FIKOLZA-1660 file (N, C-alpha, C; in steps of 0.1 Angstrom, whole numbers, plus 5000, padded with zeros to 4 digits):
% residues 117
   i   px   py   pz ch aa at
   1 4381 6088 7313  A  X  N
   1 4368 6087 7306  A  X CA
   1 4363 6100 7302  A  X  C
   2 4363 6110 7311  A  X  N
   2 4358 6123 7307  A  X CA
   2 4366 6130 7296  A  X  C
   3 4379 6126 7295  A  X  N
   3 4387 6132 7284  A  X CA
   3 4383 6126 7270  A  X  C
   4 4379 6113 7270  A  X  N
   4 4374 6107 7258  A  X CA
   4 4361 6113 7254  A  X  C
   5 4352 6115 7263  A  X  N
   5 4339 6121 7260  A  X CA
   5 4342 6135 7255  A  X  C
   6 4351 6143 7261  A  X  N
   6 4354 6157 7257  A  X CA
   6 4360 6157 7243  A  X  C
   7 4368 6147 7240  A  X  N
   7 4374 6147 7227  A  X CA
   7 4364 6144 7216  A  X  C
   8 4355 6135 7219  A  X  N
   8 4344 6131 7210  A  X CA
   8 4335 6143 7207  A  X  C
   9 4332 6151 7217  A  X  N
   9 4323 6163 7216  A  X CA
   9 4331 6173 7207  A  X  C
  10 4343 6175 7210  A  X  N
  10 4351 6185 7202  A  X CA
  10 4352 6180 7188  A  X  C
  11 4354 6167 7185  A  X  N
  11 4355 6163 7171  A  X CA
  11 4342 6165 7164  A  X  C
  12 4330 6162 7171  A  X  N
  12 4317 6164 7165  A  X CA
  12 4315 6179 7162  A  X  C
  13 4320 6188 7171  A  X  N
  13 4319 6202 7169  A  X CA
  13 4326 6207 7157  A  X  C
  14 4338 6201 7155  A  X  N
  14 4347 6205 7143  A  X CA
  14 4340 6200 7130  A  X  C
  15 4335 6188 7131  A  X  N
  15 4328 6182 7119  A  X CA
  15 4315 6191 7116  A  X  C
  16 4308 6195 7126  A  X  N
  16 4296 6204 7124  A  X CA
  16 4301 6217 7118  A  X  C
  17 4311 6223 7123  A  X  N
  17 4316 6236 7117  A  X CA
  17 4320 6235 7103  A  X  C
  18 4327 6224 7099  A  X  N
  18 4332 6222 7086  A  X CA
  18 4320 6220 7076  A  X  C
  19 4310 6212 7080  A  X  N
  19 4299 6209 7072  A  X CA
  19 4289 6221 7070  A  X  C
  20 4290 6230 7079  A  X  N
  20 4281 6242 7078  A  X CA
  20 4289 6254 7075  A  X  C
  21 4296 6254 7064  A  X  N
  21 4305 6265 7060  A  X CA
  21 4298 6277 7053  A  X  C
  22 4285 6276 7050  A  X  N
  22 4279 6287 7043  A  X CA
  22 4280 6300 7051  A  X  C
  23 4282 6311 7045  A  X  N
  23 4284 6324 7052  A  X CA
  23 4271 6328 7059  A  X  C
  24 4272 6334 7071  A  X  N
  24 4261 6340 7078  A  X CA
  24 4265 6353 7083  A  X  C
  25 4256 6363 7082  A  X  N
  25 4258 6376 7087  A  X CA
  25 4250 6378 7099  A  X  C
  26 4257 6383 7110  A  X  N
  26 4251 6385 7123  A  X CA
  26 4251 6400 7125  A  X  C
  27 4239 6405 7129  A  X  N
  27 4237 6420 7132  A  X CA
  27 4234 6420 7147  A  X  C
  28 4242 6428 7155  A  X  N
  28 4239 6430 7169  A  X CA
  28 4241 6444 7172  A  X  C
  29 4230 6451 7175  A  X  N
  29 4230 6466 7176  A  X CA
  29 4237 6472 7165  A  X  C
  30 4249 6479 7166  A  X  N
  30 4255 6485 7155  A  X CA
  30 4266 6477 7149  A  X  C
  31 4269 6465 7155  A  X  N
  31 4279 6456 7149  A  X CA
  31 4274 6447 7139  A  X  C
  32 4282 6444 7129  A  X  N
  32 4279 6434 7119  A  X CA
  32 4290 6424 7118  A  X  C
  33 4287 6411 7118  A  X  N
  33 4297 6401 7117  A  X CA
  33 4294 6392 7106  A  X  C
  34 4304 6388 7098  A  X  N
  34 4301 6378 7088  A  X CA
  34 4311 6366 7091  A  X  C
  35 4305 6354 7092  A  X  N
  35 4312 6342 7096  A  X CA
  35 4305 6330 7090  A  X  C
  36 4311 6319 7091  A  X  N
  36 4304 6307 7086  A  X CA
  36 4293 6303 7096  A  X  C
  37 4283 6296 7092  A  X  N
  37 4272 6292 7101  A  X CA
  37 4276 6283 7112  A  X  C
  38 4285 6274 7109  A  X  N
  38 4290 6265 7119  A  X CA
  38 4297 6272 7130  A  X  C
  39 4306 6282 7127  A  X  N
  39 4313 6290 7137  A  X CA
  39 4304 6298 7145  A  X  C
  40 4294 6304 7139  A  X  N
  40 4284 6312 7146  A  X CA
  40 4276 6304 7156  A  X  C
  41 4271 6292 7152  A  X  N
  41 4264 6284 7160  A  X CA
  41 4272 6278 7172  A  X  C
  42 4284 6274 7169  A  X  N
  42 4293 6269 7179  A  X CA
  42 4297 6280 7189  A  X  C
  43 4299 6292 7184  A  X  N
  43 4301 6304 7193  A  X CA
  43 4290 6306 7202  A  X  C
  44 4278 6306 7197  A  X  N
  44 4266 6307 7205  A  X CA
  44 4264 6296 7215  A  X  C
  45 4268 6284 7212  A  X  N
  45 4267 6273 7221  A  X CA
  45 4277 6275 7232  A  X  C
  46 4289 6278 7229  A  X  N
  46 4300 6281 7239  A  X CA
  46 4296 6292 7248  A  X  C
  47 4291 6303 7242  A  X  N
  47 4287 6315 7251  A  X CA
  47 4276 6311 7260  A  X  C
  48 4266 6303 7255  A  X  N
  48 4255 6298 7264  A  X CA
  48 4260 6289 7275  A  X  C
  49 4270 6280 7272  A  X  N
  49 4275 6271 7282  A  X CA
  49 4283 6279 7292  A  X  C
  50 4291 6289 7288  A  X  N
  50 4298 6297 7298  A  X CA
  50 4288 6305 7307  A  X  C
  51 4278 6311 7301  A  X  N
  51 4268 6318 7309  A  X CA
  51 4261 6309 7319  A  X  C
  52 4257 6297 7315  A  X  N
  52 4250 6288 7324  A  X CA
  52 4260 6284 7335  A  X  C
  53 4272 6282 7332  A  X  N
  53 4282 6278 7343  A  X CA
  53 4284 6290 7353  A  X  C
  54 4284 6302 7348  A  X  N
  54 4285 6313 7357  A  X CA
  54 4273 6315 7365  A  X  C
  55 4261 6311 7360  A  X  N
  55 4249 6312 7368  A  X CA
  55 4249 6301 7379  A  X  C
  56 4254 6289 7375  A  X  N
  56 4254 6278 7384  A  X CA
  56 4265 6278 7395  A  X  C
  57 4276 6285 7392  A  X  N
  57 4287 6285 7401  A  X CA
  57 4284 6290 7415  A  X  C
  58 4277 6300 7418  A  X  N
  58 4274 6304 7431  A  X CA
  58 4266 6293 7439  A  X  C
  59 4257 6287 7432  A  X  N
  59 4249 6276 7439  A  X CA
  59 4259 6264 7442  A  X  C
  60 4268 6261 7433  A  X  N
  60 4277 6250 7435  A  X CA
  60 4286 6253 7447  A  X  C
  61 4291 6265 7448  A  X  N
  61 4300 6269 7459  A  X CA
  61 4293 6269 7472  A  X  C
  62 4280 6274 7472  A  X  N
  62 4272 6274 7484  A  X CA
  62 4270 6260 7489  A  X  C
  63 4267 6251 7480  A  X  N
  63 4264 6237 7483  A  X CA
  63 4277 6230 7489  A  X  C
  64 4288 6233 7483  A  X  N
  64 4301 6227 7488  A  X CA
  64 4304 6232 7502  A  X  C
  65 4301 6245 7505  A  X  N
  65 4303 6250 7518  A  X CA
  65 4294 6244 7528  A  X  C
  66 4281 6241 7524  A  X  N
  66 4272 6235 7533  A  X CA
  66 4277 6220 7536  A  X  C
  67 4281 6214 7526  A  X  N
  67 4286 6200 7528  A  X CA
  67 4298 6200 7538  A  X  C
  68 4307 6209 7536  A  X  N
  68 4319 6209 7545  A  X CA
  68 4314 6212 7559  A  X  C
  69 4305 6222 7561  A  X  N
  69 4300 6225 7574  A  X CA
  69 4293 6213 7581  A  X  C
  70 4285 6206 7573  A  X  N
  70 4278 6194 7578  A  X CA
  70 4288 6183 7582  A  X  C
  71 4298 6181 7574  A  X  N
  71 4309 6171 7577  A  X CA
  71 4316 6175 7590  A  X  C
  72 4319 6187 7592  A  X  N
  72 4325 6191 7605  A  X CA
  72 4316 6189 7616  A  X  C
  73 4303 6192 7614  A  X  N
  73 4293 6190 7625  A  X CA
  73 4292 6175 7628  A  X  C
  74 4292 6167 7618  A  X  N
  74 4292 6152 7619  A  X CA
  74 4303 6147 7628  A  X  C
  75 4315 6152 7625  A  X  N
  75 4327 6148 7633  A  X CA
  75 4325 6152 7647  A  X  C
  76 4320 6165 7650  A  X  N
  76 4318 6169 7663  A  X CA
  76 4308 6161 7671  A  X  C
  77 4297 6157 7664  A  X  N
  77 4287 6149 7670  A  X CA
  77 4292 6135 7673  A  X  C
  78 4300 6129 7664  A  X  N
  78 4306 6116 7667  A  X CA
  78 4315 6117 7679  A  X  C
  79 4322 6127 7680  A  X  N
  79 4331 6129 7692  A  X CA
  79 4322 6130 7705  A  X  C
  80 4312 6137 7704  A  X  N
  80 4303 6138 7716  A  X CA
  80 4296 6125 7719  A  X  C
  81 4292 6117 7709  A  X  N
  81 4286 6104 7711  A  X CA
  81 4296 6095 7717  A  X  C
  82 4309 6095 7713  A  X  N
  82 4319 6086 7719  A  X CA
  82 4321 6090 7733  A  X  C
  83 4321 6103 7736  A  X  N
  83 4323 6107 7750  A  X CA
  83 4311 6102 7759  A  X  C
  84 4299 6103 7754  A  X  N
  84 4287 6098 7761  A  X CA
  84 4288 6083 7763  A  X  C
  85 4292 6076 7753  A  X  N
  85 4294 6062 7754  A  X CA
  85 4303 6058 7765  A  X  C
  86 4314 6066 7766  A  X  N
  86 4324 6063 7776  A  X CA
  86 4318 6066 7790  A  X  C
  87 4311 6076 7791  A  X  N
  87 4304 6079 7804  A  X CA
  87 4294 6068 7808  A  X  C
  88 4287 6063 7798  A  X  N
  88 4277 6053 7800  A  X CA
  88 4284 6040 7805  A  X  C
  89 4295 6036 7798  A  X  N
  89 4302 6024 7802  A  X CA
  89 4307 6026 7817  A  X  C
  90 4312 6038 7820  A  X  N
  90 4317 6040 7834  A  X CA
  90 4306 6039 7844  A  X  C
  91 4294 6045 7841  A  X  N
  91 4283 6043 7850  A  X CA
  91 4277 6029 7851  A  X  C
  92 4278 6022 7840  A  X  N
  92 4273 6008 7840  A  X CA
  92 4283 6000 7849  A  X  C
  93 4296 6002 7848  A  X  N
  93 4306 5995 7857  A  X CA
  93 4303 5999 7871  A  X  C
  94 4301 6012 7874  A  X  N
  94 4299 6016 7887  A  X CA
  94 4286 6010 7893  A  X  C
  95 4276 6009 7885  A  X  N
  95 4263 6003 7889  A  X CA
  95 4265 5988 7892  A  X  C
  96 4272 5981 7883  A  X  N
  96 4274 5967 7885  A  X CA
  96 4282 5965 7898  A  X  C
  97 4292 5973 7900  A  X  N
  97 4300 5971 7913  A  X CA
  97 4292 5974 7925  A  X  C
  98 4283 5984 7924  A  X  N
  98 4274 5987 7935  A  X CA
  98 4265 5976 7938  A  X  C
  99 4260 5970 7927  A  X  N
  99 4250 5959 7929  A  X CA
  99 4257 5947 7935  A  X  C
 100 4270 5944 7931  A  X  N
 100 4278 5934 7937  A  X CA
 100 4280 5936 7952  A  X  C
 101 4283 5949 7956  A  X  N
 101 4285 5952 7970  A  X CA
 101 4272 5950 7977  A  X  C
 102 4261 5955 7972  A  X  N
 102 4248 5954 7978  A  X CA
 102 4244 5939 7980  A  X  C
 103 4247 5931 7970  A  X  N
 103 4243 5917 7971  A  X CA
 103 4252 5910 7981  A  X  C
 104 4265 5914 7982  A  X  N
 104 4274 5909 7992  A  X CA
 104 4270 5912 8006  A  X  C
 105 4265 5925 8008  A  X  N
 105 4261 5929 8021  A  X CA
 105 4248 5922 8025  A  X  C
 106 4239 5919 8016  A  X  N
 106 4226 5913 8019  A  X CA
 106 4228 5898 8022  A  X  C
 107 4238 5892 8016  A  X  N
 107 4240 5878 8019  A  X CA
 107 4248 5876 8032  A  X  C
 108 4257 5886 8035  A  X  N
 108 4265 5886 8047  A  X CA
 108 4256 5888 8060  A  X  C
 109 4245 5896 8058  A  X  N
 109 4237 5898 8070  A  X CA
 109 4225 5888 8070  A  X  C
 110 4224 5880 8060  A  X  N
 110 4213 5870 8060  A  X CA
 110 4200 5876 8055  A  X  C
 111 4200 5888 8050  A  X  N
 111 4188 5894 8045  A  X CA
 111 4187 5890 8030  A  X  C
 112 4177 5883 8026  A  X  N
 112 4175 5879 8012  A  X CA
 112 4166 5888 8005  A  X  C
 113 4161 5898 8011  A  X  N
 113 4152 5907 8005  A  X CA
 113 4137 5903 8007  A  X  C
 114 4135 5893 8014  A  X  N
 114 4121 5888 8017  A  X CA
 114 4117 5894 8030  A  X  C
 115 4104 5897 8031  A  X  N
 115 4099 5902 8044  A  X CA
 115 4093 5890 8051  A  X  C
 116 4094 5891 8065  A  X  N
 116 4089 5880 8073  A  X CA
 116 4074 5882 8075  A  X  C
 117 4066 5873 8072  A  X  N
 117 4051 5874 8074  A  X CA
 117 4047 5866 8086  A  X  C
% end
């Protein structure tokens, strides 16, 4: 899909350059350039696009690194959570076994947990 959009943009740029063929003279410090208006405008557009991408690139890289760091942290926290769940299951089993033993001991001695009044 992005190739189709890129092709359409390139085709529109070529049409723009062909339709704006009048000569334009560009003066920049001591340099002087003579080129068609379409080529001058497209060159300015491309230069602006490249400059904006160069300005955006450090932010993009920084964000990618943050995302990777957070993904690694998420994996570590999921591992810790699974370990804690395992511990909890173990303690719940131990508690249930202890309660069964305690209940078995109270019924064997005849103590139902009620006090005699």
